[in-house]
Residue, then its C-alpha position, 0 to 999 in steps of 0.5 A: m500500500s502506498k503512503k497515505y496522505k495526512m489530513i486535518d479536518l476543520f469544522a469537523g461536525c460528527g465526521g461525515l466528510e472525514d469518514g468518506f475520506l477514511q473509507s477511501g483508504k488513502y488518508e491518515d487522520i492527523a487531527a480534527v477540530e469541532w466546538l460542539k460536544p455531541q459532535v465531538n463525542t460522536l466523531v471520537k466514537r467513530l474514529t475509535e471503533k471504526w477506524n481503530i484510532s486509539d488516541a482519537s479523544e486527543r486528536v479530535m479537539h473540542f475547541d473554538i477555532q476563533r481562539e487561534d493562539e491556543l488552538f495552535s499551542g494548546w489550552n487549559d480552561s474550564e469550558f473546553g478542558c485541556g488540549k495539546g494544540l494542532d502544532y503538536f500533532v502536525n509536528n509529530a506527523h512531520g507536516i500534512d498534505l491536506i486540510i478539509g472542512g467548511p465553516p458553518c453554512q447558515a450565514y451563506s445559505v439563501a434560506g438563512r439570509v431570507r430568515d434573518e432581518n439583516g440578511m445575516r450581515n452581522d452573523y459571525r459565521n460569515y467570517l469563520f473562513e478567515h480562521y480556516l485561512n489562517v490554519v491553512n497558512r500555518y501548516r501549508p498543505k499541498v491542497f485544501v478542500f473547502e465545502n459549503v452551500p451553493g448560496i455562497l455563490s450569491a452571498s454578500p454580507d458586507g456588500t462584497p461577494i463572499t466568493d471574492l473575499i474567499r478567493k482574495g483571502f486564499e490568494e493572499i496566503g499563496y493558494e489558488i482556486i478554480d477561476d469559474l466557481k460555478i463548476a465547483k457546484i455538485n449534486a450529492s445524488d450524482y454520487g450515490v447519495p439518495q438525496n438531492r443536495e447541492r454543494i460547492i466543493i472548492v479545492g485550492i492548491d499551494k502556488k508556492r509549490f506548484n505551477n499550472i494550477q488552473d490546469y490541475l484544477n480543471e482536471f480535478y473537476n472535469v476528469y477526476l471528480l466525474k470519474y466517481k459519479a454513480k451509475n444510478k440515482i438511489t431513491v428514498r425507497e431503496a435507501i430506507g424501505d428495508l428498515p422495520v415498520c415503526k409507529a410514532f409516539w402519540d397521545e390523543e389529548h396532546h399531552r407529552n406522556k409519550k404513550s406508544h403504539e407497539s413497535p417491533v424491536s429494531s436491531y438498528t440503532w436510532h430507528k425509533p420514531r419521535y413524538h407526534n400528536i394525533r392531528d399531525m399524524d392524521t395530516f401525515r397519513l392524508l398526504a402520504e395516501d395522496i401520493e400512494t393512490g396517485k391522486r396527488e391533489y395536494d399541491s403547495k396551495k392546498i397544503s397551505e390551506l390544510y395547514e391553516k385549517k389544522i393549525g388555525s393560522k396561516s403560513p407563508i410556506h407550506r410546512y408539510h412534505v412527504l418524501e417521494p419514495d421513487l426519487p432521491s430525497t429532498t435536502i436533509i437539513a438540521h431543522l429536523y431537530k425541531d420537527g420532521n414535518r417536511f420529511i414525512h415517511y411515504d408509508s401512510k400506515q406509519s403516519r410519521s416523520i423519518t427516524v434518525r436512522e432513516a435520516a442518516r441513511l438518506q445522508s449515506f451514513d453506514d448503519d454502524f455509524d452511531f451518534v452520541g447525544t439526544q435525538g435532537n443532537a443526532y438530527q442536527m448533526i446529520g443535517n449539517a454533515v457532508p454525506p460520506k458517500l459524496a465525501l468518498a468520491v471527492s476523496k478519491a478525486v483529490a487523491d488522483l489530483l495529489n498523485k498527479m501533482g507529485d511532490 
């Protein structure tokens, strides 16, 4: 086996991006940084149990990337405990080849800008990429992989397009990205993920070490990445149809005492339904039956009318959506931790939203990928993750690029 490429994962979350890279067998985990504890615990568990990394609890750094001096040299405080810092692990590895990750995307997303009265202009998450820049500059990997939402192409939090700021930022530290970022937009459903999920994958190369970078980058997007497209798109039914039937927690009087229909015991972790009231379950059944029967009477307008009738108030967006069984899923989002009304199971007899395990499958997580934390934590980290199957395809294309570039 040839030498593995050494990588750092920033804004690691629960590890969807890293898991895909490790699945390729072409990379070695050096360190990861994440500031939310359930995500840290989940990634540590995965690296320990799946990838046999014995010191994962040290390599996965529970810390705030904005505190750069301590991030590099180590810290000891009441909130984050103590850590050795990135310098320790990078120096022990004698340098790294690759940095992967992407800052939280809420501030770049079109939906986030619509919801926020200031269009997310004041959101600190707009500028977390500056810390990503500083880590890249300190450790000088050959290549970086910067993942984010397509909304980044139109985001201008201070009036300047965020892509201009990102391009300029990387140029200033000696890295070059593709001239036309539109070709960096890809759909996860093209890579074996049972979900329509568009993402921007920005790859950058060290200008101080390599020449003819646009040629390399064009080859990455137009040759290497396309080589790993899946032959067929995976549907919702293909992804979750074999999981055991289960019924929602429910209560006729809308009290949350969580009486439950009898559900079969499942050997799958996290395949447990959430609480629903009878009103919502009736709505889920009605909308799923509309698809099952082929009537399809409930368009956006009629769903909005149904919402108003059931809830007694109007909503500018229709709040219910049944997953189409014979298509890839709509984009799995972190909002799932609040409710699953836009992710209703297509089987009308189950009358429920999707379970954590179903959401994980639609994000292409393996069934042995366990999540640590509450049900809400699990939905949130799944919704924010990079689908591992997409990450696997990207990782193989990046390995082809690194191999072509040489040292």
